NUMI-316627 format. One record per residue (C-alpha): residue in three letters; x, y, z. Coordinates in steps of 0.1 Angstrom, whole numbers, plus 2048, in hexadecimal, padded with zeros to 3 digits. Each point is the difference from the previous one (the first is absolute). Layout:
N
<site><aa>ala</aa><c1>X</c1><c2>Y</c2><c3>Z</c3></site>
...
This chain:
192
<site><aa>unk</aa><c1>7FF</c1><c2>7FF</c2><c3>800</c3></site>
<site><aa>unk</aa><c1>80B</c1><c2>824</c2><c3>7FA</c3></site>
<site><aa>unk</aa><c1>7F9</c1><c2>817</c2><c3>81A</c3></site>
<site><aa>unk</aa><c1>804</c1><c2>82C</c2><c3>7F4</c3></site>
<site><aa>unk</aa><c1>7F0</c1><c2>80F</c2><c3>821</c3></site>
<site><aa>unk</aa><c1>801</c1><c2>7F3</c2><c3>81E</c3></site>
<site><aa>unk</aa><c1>7F3</c1><c2>816</c2><c3>820</c3></site>
<site><aa>unk</aa><c1>7F7</c1><c2>800</c2><c3>823</c3></site>
<site><aa>unk</aa><c1>7DD</c1><c2>806</c2><c3>804</c3></site>
<site><aa>unk</aa><c1>7F2</c1><c2>800</c2><c3>821</c3></site>
<site><aa>unk</aa><c1>805</c1><c2>7F6</c2><c3>825</c3></site>
<site><aa>unk</aa><c1>7E3</c1><c2>7EE</c2><c3>80F</c3></site>
<site><aa>unk</aa><c1>7F9</c1><c2>7F6</c2><c3>823</c3></site>
<site><aa>unk</aa><c1>7DC</c1><c2>7F4</c2><c3>7F4</c3></site>
<site><aa>unk</aa><c1>7E2</c1><c2>7FC</c2><c3>7E4</c3></site>
<site><aa>unk</aa><c1>7F4</c1><c2>824</c2><c3>800</c3></site>
<site><aa>unk</aa><c1>82C</c1><c2>809</c2><c3>7F4</c3></site>
<site><aa>unk</aa><c1>800</c1><c2>7DF</c2><c3>7E4</c3></site>
<site><aa>unk</aa><c1>804</c1><c2>812</c2><c3>7D8</c3></site>
<site><aa>unk</aa><c1>7DD</c1><c2>805</c2><c3>7F5</c3></site>
<site><aa>unk</aa><c1>7FB</c1><c2>7E8</c2><c3>7DF</c3></site>
<site><aa>unk</aa><c1>802</c1><c2>7DC</c2><c3>7EE</c3></site>
<site><aa>unk</aa><c1>826</c1><c2>800</c2><c3>7FA</c3></site>
<site><aa>unk</aa><c1>808</c1><c2>7DD</c2><c3>809</c3></site>
<site><aa>unk</aa><c1>818</c1><c2>7FD</c2><c3>821</c3></site>
<site><aa>unk</aa><c1>81B</c1><c2>7EA</c2><c3>803</c3></site>
<site><aa>unk</aa><c1>801</c1><c2>7FA</c2><c3>821</c3></site>
<site><aa>unk</aa><c1>823</c1><c2>7F7</c2><c3>813</c3></site>
<site><aa>unk</aa><c1>804</c1><c2>7F2</c2><c3>822</c3></site>
<site><aa>unk</aa><c1>81B</c1><c2>7F6</c2><c3>816</c3></site>
<site><aa>unk</aa><c1>812</c1><c2>7FC</c2><c3>822</c3></site>
<site><aa>unk</aa><c1>811</c1><c2>81E</c2><c3>809</c3></site>
<site><aa>unk</aa><c1>824</c1><c2>7FF</c2><c3>7F0</c3></site>
<site><aa>unk</aa><c1>7FA</c1><c2>7EA</c2><c3>7E4</c3></site>
<site><aa>unk</aa><c1>808</c1><c2>81D</c2><c3>7E7</c3></site>
<site><aa>unk</aa><c1>7DA</c1><c2>80C</c2><c3>7F1</c3></site>
<site><aa>unk</aa><c1>811</c1><c2>821</c2><c3>7FD</c3></site>
<site><aa>unk</aa><c1>81D</c1><c2>7F2</c2><c3>7E9</c3></site>
<site><aa>unk</aa><c1>7E8</c1><c2>7EB</c2><c3>7E9</c3></site>
<site><aa>unk</aa><c1>7EA</c1><c2>81A</c2><c3>7FB</c3></site>
<site><aa>unk</aa><c1>820</c1><c2>819</c2><c3>7F3</c3></site>
<site><aa>unk</aa><c1>80E</c1><c2>7E4</c2><c3>7EF</c3></site>
<site><aa>unk</aa><c1>7DE</c1><c2>7F8</c2><c3>7EE</c3></site>
<site><aa>unk</aa><c1>802</c1><c2>824</c2><c3>7F2</c3></site>
<site><aa>unk</aa><c1>821</c1><c2>801</c2><c3>7FA</c3></site>
<site><aa>unk</aa><c1>804</c1><c2>81E</c2><c3>818</c3></site>
<site><aa>unk</aa><c1>817</c1><c2>806</c2><c3>81B</c3></site>
<site><aa>unk</aa><c1>7EC</c1><c2>80F</c2><c3>81C</c3></site>
<site><aa>unk</aa><c1>7D6</c1><c2>802</c2><c3>7F5</c3></site>
<site><aa>unk</aa><c1>7FD</c1><c2>7EC</c2><c3>825</c3></site>
<site><aa>unk</aa><c1>819</c1><c2>809</c2><c3>813</c3></site>
<site><aa>unk</aa><c1>817</c1><c2>7E4</c2><c3>813</c3></site>
<site><aa>unk</aa><c1>812</c1><c2>800</c2><c3>824</c3></site>
<site><aa>unk</aa><c1>818</c1><c2>7EA</c2><c3>812</c3></site>
<site><aa>unk</aa><c1>7E4</c1><c2>804</c2><c3>81A</c3></site>
<site><aa>unk</aa><c1>7E3</c1><c2>7EA</c2><c3>7F9</c3></site>
<site><aa>unk</aa><c1>7DC</c1><c2>809</c2><c3>80C</c3></site>
<site><aa>unk</aa><c1>802</c1><c2>827</c2><c3>7EC</c3></site>
<site><aa>unk</aa><c1>7DB</c1><c2>7F4</c2><c3>7EB</c3></site>
<site><aa>unk</aa><c1>7E9</c1><c2>808</c2><c3>81D</c3></site>
<site><aa>unk</aa><c1>7E2</c1><c2>806</c2><c3>7EA</c3></site>
<site><aa>unk</aa><c1>7F7</c1><c2>7F3</c2><c3>7D8</c3></site>
<site><aa>unk</aa><c1>810</c1><c2>810</c2><c3>7E3</c3></site>
<site><aa>unk</aa><c1>7F6</c1><c2>806</c2><c3>7E2</c3></site>
<site><aa>unk</aa><c1>811</c1><c2>7FF</c2><c3>7E3</c3></site>
<site><aa>unk</aa><c1>7F1</c1><c2>80E</c2><c3>7DC</c3></site>
<site><aa>unk</aa><c1>80B</c1><c2>7EE</c2><c3>7E3</c3></site>
<site><aa>unk</aa><c1>801</c1><c2>810</c2><c3>7E0</c3></site>
<site><aa>unk</aa><c1>7DA</c1><c2>806</c2><c3>80A</c3></site>
<site><aa>unk</aa><c1>7F9</c1><c2>7D9</c2><c3>7F6</c3></site>
<site><aa>unk</aa><c1>803</c1><c2>7F1</c2><c3>81F</c3></site>
<site><aa>unk</aa><c1>809</c1><c2>809</c2><c3>827</c3></site>
<site><aa>unk</aa><c1>81E</c1><c2>7EA</c2><c3>814</c3></site>
<site><aa>unk</aa><c1>7F3</c1><c2>802</c2><c3>823</c3></site>
<site><aa>unk</aa><c1>81A</c1><c2>7FC</c2><c3>81C</c3></site>
<site><aa>unk</aa><c1>7F1</c1><c2>7F4</c2><c3>81F</c3></site>
<site><aa>unk</aa><c1>811</c1><c2>809</c2><c3>825</c3></site>
<site><aa>unk</aa><c1>815</c1><c2>7DD</c2><c3>805</c3></site>
<site><aa>unk</aa><c1>7FA</c1><c2>7EC</c2><c3>81C</c3></site>
<site><aa>unk</aa><c1>814</c1><c2>7EE</c2><c3>81C</c3></site>
<site><aa>unk</aa><c1>813</c1><c2>81E</c2><c3>808</c3></site>
<site><aa>unk</aa><c1>80C</c1><c2>7F8</c2><c3>81F</c3></site>
<site><aa>unk</aa><c1>80B</c1><c2>826</c2><c3>80C</c3></site>
<site><aa>unk</aa><c1>7E0</c1><c2>805</c2><c3>7FB</c3></site>
<site><aa>unk</aa><c1>7E9</c1><c2>809</c2><c3>81D</c3></site>
<site><aa>unk</aa><c1>7E2</c1><c2>7EA</c2><c3>808</c3></site>
<site><aa>unk</aa><c1>7E8</c1><c2>820</c2><c3>7F6</c3></site>
<site><aa>unk</aa><c1>812</c1><c2>808</c2><c3>7DF</c3></site>
<site><aa>unk</aa><c1>7FB</c1><c2>7D8</c2><c3>7FB</c3></site>
<site><aa>unk</aa><c1>7D9</c1><c2>801</c2><c3>804</c3></site>
<site><aa>unk</aa><c1>7FC</c1><c2>820</c2><c3>7ED</c3></site>
<site><aa>unk</aa><c1>818</c1><c2>7F7</c2><c3>7E3</c3></site>
<site><aa>unk</aa><c1>7ED</c1><c2>7D9</c2><c3>7FF</c3></site>
<site><aa>unk</aa><c1>7DB</c1><c2>818</c2><c3>801</c3></site>
<site><aa>unk</aa><c1>810</c1><c2>811</c2><c3>7DE</c3></site>
<site><aa>unk</aa><c1>808</c1><c2>7E6</c2><c3>7EE</c3></site>
<site><aa>unk</aa><c1>7E2</c1><c2>7EC</c2><c3>80C</c3></site>
<site><aa>unk</aa><c1>7E8</c1><c2>819</c2><c3>7F7</c3></site>
<site><aa>unk</aa><c1>818</c1><c2>805</c2><c3>7DA</c3></site>
<site><aa>unk</aa><c1>7F9</c1><c2>7D8</c2><c3>7F7</c3></site>
<site><aa>unk</aa><c1>7DE</c1><c2>800</c2><c3>80A</c3></site>
<site><aa>unk</aa><c1>7F5</c1><c2>820</c2><c3>7F3</c3></site>
<site><aa>unk</aa><c1>813</c1><c2>807</c2><c3>7E2</c3></site>
<site><aa>unk</aa><c1>7EE</c1><c2>7F9</c2><c3>7E0</c3></site>
<site><aa>unk</aa><c1>817</c1><c2>802</c2><c3>7E7</c3></site>
<site><aa>unk</aa><c1>81C</c1><c2>7E8</c2><c3>80C</c3></site>
<site><aa>unk</aa><c1>80B</c1><c2>7EF</c2><c3>7E1</c3></site>
<site><aa>unk</aa><c1>81A</c1><c2>7E5</c2><c3>811</c3></site>
<site><aa>unk</aa><c1>815</c1><c2>804</c2><c3>81F</c3></site>
<site><aa>unk</aa><c1>822</c1><c2>7F7</c2><c3>805</c3></site>
<site><aa>unk</aa><c1>80A</c1><c2>7F0</c2><c3>817</c3></site>
<site><aa>unk</aa><c1>827</c1><c2>807</c2><c3>803</c3></site>
<site><aa>unk</aa><c1>819</c1><c2>7E5</c2><c3>816</c3></site>
<site><aa>unk</aa><c1>823</c1><c2>7FD</c2><c3>80D</c3></site>
<site><aa>unk</aa><c1>80F</c1><c2>7EC</c2><c3>7E5</c3></site>
<site><aa>unk</aa><c1>817</c1><c2>7F0</c2><c3>81E</c3></site>
<site><aa>unk</aa><c1>7EA</c1><c2>7FE</c2><c3>81C</c3></site>
<site><aa>unk</aa><c1>7E4</c1><c2>7E9</c2><c3>80A</c3></site>
<site><aa>unk</aa><c1>7E2</c1><c2>814</c2><c3>7FF</c3></site>
<site><aa>unk</aa><c1>7F8</c1><c2>811</c2><c3>821</c3></site>
<site><aa>unk</aa><c1>7DC</c1><c2>7F6</c2><c3>811</c3></site>
<site><aa>unk</aa><c1>7F5</c1><c2>824</c2><c3>7FA</c3></site>
<site><aa>unk</aa><c1>80B</c1><c2>7FA</c2><c3>7D9</c3></site>
<site><aa>unk</aa><c1>7EA</c1><c2>7DD</c2><c3>808</c3></site>
<site><aa>unk</aa><c1>7E1</c1><c2>819</c2><c3>80C</c3></site>
<site><aa>unk</aa><c1>800</c1><c2>817</c2><c3>7E2</c3></site>
<site><aa>unk</aa><c1>804</c1><c2>7E0</c2><c3>7E9</c3></site>
<site><aa>unk</aa><c1>7E3</c1><c2>7F5</c2><c3>810</c3></site>
<site><aa>unk</aa><c1>7EC</c1><c2>81C</c2><c3>800</c3></site>
<site><aa>unk</aa><c1>808</c1><c2>7FE</c2><c3>7D9</c3></site>
<site><aa>unk</aa><c1>7F6</c1><c2>7E5</c2><c3>7FE</c3></site>
<site><aa>unk</aa><c1>7DB</c1><c2>803</c2><c3>812</c3></site>
<site><aa>unk</aa><c1>7FC</c1><c2>823</c2><c3>7EB</c3></site>
<site><aa>unk</aa><c1>802</c1><c2>7EC</c2><c3>7DF</c3></site>
<site><aa>unk</aa><c1>80D</c1><c2>819</c2><c3>7F1</c3></site>
<site><aa>unk</aa><c1>81B</c1><c2>7FC</c2><c3>7E3</c3></site>
<site><aa>unk</aa><c1>824</c1><c2>800</c2><c3>80A</c3></site>
<site><aa>unk</aa><c1>826</c1><c2>7F5</c2><c3>7FC</c3></site>
<site><aa>unk</aa><c1>81A</c1><c2>7FE</c2><c3>81C</c3></site>
<site><aa>unk</aa><c1>825</c1><c2>811</c2><c3>7F5</c3></site>
<site><aa>unk</aa><c1>820</c1><c2>7F4</c2><c3>813</c3></site>
<site><aa>unk</aa><c1>80F</c1><c2>81B</c2><c3>801</c3></site>
<site><aa>unk</aa><c1>827</c1><c2>806</c2><c3>80A</c3></site>
<site><aa>unk</aa><c1>80D</c1><c2>7E2</c2><c3>7E8</c3></site>
<site><aa>unk</aa><c1>821</c1><c2>813</c2><c3>7FB</c3></site>
<site><aa>unk</aa><c1>808</c1><c2>7F8</c2><c3>823</c3></site>
<site><aa>unk</aa><c1>803</c1><c2>7D9</c2><c3>7F5</c3></site>
<site><aa>unk</aa><c1>816</c1><c2>7F2</c2><c3>7E8</c3></site>
<site><aa>unk</aa><c1>7E8</c1><c2>800</c2><c3>7E2</c3></site>
<site><aa>unk</aa><c1>803</c1><c2>7DB</c2><c3>7F8</c3></site>
<site><aa>unk</aa><c1>7EB</c1><c2>7FD</c2><c3>822</c3></site>
<site><aa>unk</aa><c1>7E8</c1><c2>81B</c2><c3>7F2</c3></site>
<site><aa>unk</aa><c1>7E6</c1><c2>7E4</c2><c3>7EF</c3></site>
<site><aa>unk</aa><c1>803</c1><c2>7E8</c2><c3>821</c3></site>
<site><aa>unk</aa><c1>7FB</c1><c2>818</c2><c3>818</c3></site>
<site><aa>unk</aa><c1>7E5</c1><c2>80B</c2><c3>7ED</c3></site>
<site><aa>unk</aa><c1>7EF</c1><c2>7D8</c2><c3>803</c3></site>
<site><aa>unk</aa><c1>809</c1><c2>803</c2><c3>821</c3></site>
<site><aa>unk</aa><c1>7EB</c1><c2>819</c2><c3>807</c3></site>
<site><aa>unk</aa><c1>7E2</c1><c2>7F6</c2><c3>7EB</c3></site>
<site><aa>unk</aa><c1>801</c1><c2>7DC</c2><c3>811</c3></site>
<site><aa>unk</aa><c1>7FD</c1><c2>811</c2><c3>823</c3></site>
<site><aa>unk</aa><c1>7E3</c1><c2>81C</c2><c3>7F2</c3></site>
<site><aa>unk</aa><c1>7F1</c1><c2>7E0</c2><c3>7F0</c3></site>
<site><aa>unk</aa><c1>800</c1><c2>80F</c2><c3>7DA</c3></site>
<site><aa>unk</aa><c1>7F2</c1><c2>7EA</c2><c3>7E8</c3></site>
<site><aa>unk</aa><c1>7EC</c1><c2>819</c2><c3>7EB</c3></site>
<site><aa>unk</aa><c1>80B</c1><c2>824</c2><c3>807</c3></site>
<site><aa>unk</aa><c1>824</c1><c2>80E</c2><c3>7F5</c3></site>
<site><aa>unk</aa><c1>81E</c1><c2>80A</c2><c3>810</c3></site>
<site><aa>unk</aa><c1>81A</c1><c2>810</c2><c3>7F3</c3></site>
<site><aa>unk</aa><c1>825</c1><c2>80D</c2><c3>80A</c3></site>
<site><aa>unk</aa><c1>80A</c1><c2>81F</c2><c3>800</c3></site>
<site><aa>unk</aa><c1>819</c1><c2>817</c2><c3>805</c3></site>
<site><aa>unk</aa><c1>801</c1><c2>824</c2><c3>804</c3></site>
<site><aa>unk</aa><c1>826</c1><c2>802</c2><c3>7FD</c3></site>
<site><aa>unk</aa><c1>805</c1><c2>7E7</c2><c3>7E2</c3></site>
<site><aa>unk</aa><c1>7E2</c1><c2>80A</c2><c3>7EB</c3></site>
<site><aa>unk</aa><c1>800</c1><c2>7DF</c2><c3>7EE</c3></site>
<site><aa>unk</aa><c1>7E0</c1><c2>7F7</c2><c3>810</c3></site>
<site><aa>unk</aa><c1>7EB</c1><c2>81C</c2><c3>7F8</c3></site>
<site><aa>unk</aa><c1>7F4</c1><c2>7F7</c2><c3>7DC</c3></site>
<site><aa>unk</aa><c1>7EF</c1><c2>7E3</c2><c3>807</c3></site>
<site><aa>unk</aa><c1>7F1</c1><c2>80F</c2><c3>823</c3></site>
<site><aa>unk</aa><c1>7F0</c1><c2>81A</c2><c3>7E7</c3></site>
<site><aa>unk</aa><c1>7F0</c1><c2>7E5</c2><c3>7EA</c3></site>
<site><aa>unk</aa><c1>7F1</c1><c2>7F2</c2><c3>81B</c3></site>
<site><aa>unk</aa><c1>7F6</c1><c2>823</c2><c3>80D</c3></site>
<site><aa>unk</aa><c1>7EE</c1><c2>80A</c2><c3>7DE</c3></site>
<site><aa>unk</aa><c1>7EC</c1><c2>7DD</c2><c3>800</c3></site>
<site><aa>unk</aa><c1>7ED</c1><c2>816</c2><c3>81A</c3></site>
<site><aa>unk</aa><c1>7FD</c1><c2>81F</c2><c3>7EE</c3></site>
């Protein structure tokens, strides 16, 4: 996909603030340090459209990125950040749940996992929630640059088995190598 004009549109904390209209939404979910912002920047071939940080848990609102007036990337707050207070986790969880229940234009959910690690308990809860929602989804295993390229397929298969995925797509990804970007776009485009 060739992206010509990607822009940050709005941060929202409730449905009244979501963008109006009918553009399809590609929803990004994952734990706080999985690299959702880097994923956005890599997919859009931009260096800093989505702000990245060495400190996980910076995204506390729902961020909408308008892509060529054709669709949105919707970056939900990361889950599982241990330094977030219990109250902040509850509030953040409500944002996520309300959006996933009330979002009218969700085309596909992209669950980002860290290819180097087993899915966490929070990852499994989110995965179960996505399954119960009956919304289409793909799983992207980020940080593939952190392991030997010869091990990538095996690690993807390991995570696929842990999740019990037999019918949905699971793909490797690397913001550093950028070699998997086209395959991820191909999969996303099926839902646009």
